[in-house]
C-alpha positions as CSV (number, residue, x, y, z in Angstrom):
1,M,34.7,115.1,32.4
2,A,34.6,112.1,34.6
3,K,37.9,110.7,33.5
4,H,39.7,113.8,34.4
5,K,38.2,114.2,37.3
6,R,39.1,110.0,37.9
7,L,43.0,111.5,37.3
8,K,42.8,113.9,40.1
9,L,41.3,112.2,42.9
10,P,44.3,109.8,44.0
11,L,46.3,113.1,44.3
12,V,43.2,114.8,46.4
13,Y,43.0,112.2,48.5
14,Q,46.5,112.2,49.5
15,P,46.8,114.8,51.9
16,L,43.5,112.9,53.3
17,G,45.2,109.6,53.4
18,I,48.1,110.7,55.9
19,V,45.9,112.3,58.4
20,L,43.9,109.1,58.4
21,S,47.5,106.4,58.4
22,W,48.2,109.3,61.8
23,V,44.7,109.1,63.2
24,G,44.7,105.4,63.7
25,G,48.3,104.7,64.6
26,A,46.8,106.9,67.6
27,L,44.3,104.6,67.8
28,A,46.1,100.9,67.6
29,G,48.6,103.0,69.5
30,L,45.8,103.5,72.4
31,A,44.1,100.1,71.7
32,F,47.7,97.6,71.9
33,R,47.9,99.5,75.7
34,K,44.4,98.5,76.6
35,V,45.0,95.0,75.2
36,W,48.4,94.5,76.4
37,T,47.0,95.9,79.8
38,A,44.0,93.5,79.6
39,L,46.7,90.7,79.0
40,R,49.5,90.9,80.6
41,H,48.3,93.3,83.9
42,E,51.2,95.7,83.0
43,E,50.8,99.1,82.0
44,D,54.1,98.7,79.7
45,A,54.3,96.6,76.5
46,P,58.4,95.0,76.6
47,E,61.1,96.9,73.9
48,A,63.2,94.2,72.2
49,L,66.0,95.3,73.7
50,D,64.8,94.9,77.4
51,P,67.3,92.6,79.2
52,D,65.2,92.0,81.8
53,R,62.2,90.3,79.2
54,G,62.1,87.4,77.8
55,W,62.1,86.0,73.7
56,G,58.4,84.9,74.0
57,E,57.5,87.6,76.1
58,I,58.5,90.9,73.7
59,L,57.6,88.3,70.2
60,L,54.0,88.1,71.8
61,A,54.2,92.1,72.6
62,A,55.4,92.4,68.9
63,A,52.8,90.3,67.3
64,V,50.1,91.8,69.2
65,Q,50.8,95.1,68.1
66,G,51.4,94.3,64.8
67,A,48.2,92.7,64.5
68,I,46.2,95.6,66.3
69,F,48.0,97.7,64.2
70,A,47.4,95.8,60.5
71,V,43.4,95.8,61.7
72,V,43.1,99.5,62.8
73,R,44.6,100.4,59.7
74,S,43.0,98.8,57.2
75,A,39.7,99.8,58.5
76,V,41.0,103.8,58.5
77,D,41.8,103.3,55.0
78,R,38.4,101.3,54.3
79,T,36.3,103.8,55.6
80,G,38.6,106.6,54.0
81,A,38.2,105.2,50.7
82,K,34.6,104.8,51.2
83,A,33.5,108.1,52.1
84,I,35.4,110.2,49.5
85,A,33.8,107.4,47.1
86,R,30.6,108.3,48.9
87,S,30.8,111.8,48.2
88,T,32.4,111.8,44.8
89,G,31.1,108.9,43.3
90,A,34.6,107.7,42.4
91,W,36.7,105.7,44.4
92,P,39.7,107.2,45.6
93,V,42.4,104.7,44.4
94,T,43.0,103.8,40.7
95,D,45.6,101.4,41.6
96,K,44.6,97.8,42.6
97,G,48.1,96.3,44.1
98,G,48.9,95.9,48.0
99,R,49.6,97.9,50.4
100,D,52.8,99.9,50.1
C-alpha cells in the first residue's frame, strides 16, 4: 500500500509545485527590485537591449537577479517538499536528479 501511495505522490505534488513556483517567482521579483534599488538607487534595473546602459551594469543586474531567483526557488521548493513529507510521510519526488 505504501508503495502505491509513493507512486502517486509526485502527480499530486505537481500542481502544488506549479503554484509554489509562481509564488516563488513573484517573491523573487519583489526581492530583486528591493536589492537593485538598494544597490543602485534606481527603481528599474537595466534591460539587455537598453542602448543607454553599459555591459557591466547589464551583466551585474542579470547576475544579481539570477542569484536571487535561484535562492528563492530552492527555498520555496524545499519548503513545499518538506511540508508534503511531514503531512504524508513520503518525499514528494521519487528521483534524485538535478533541477530541470
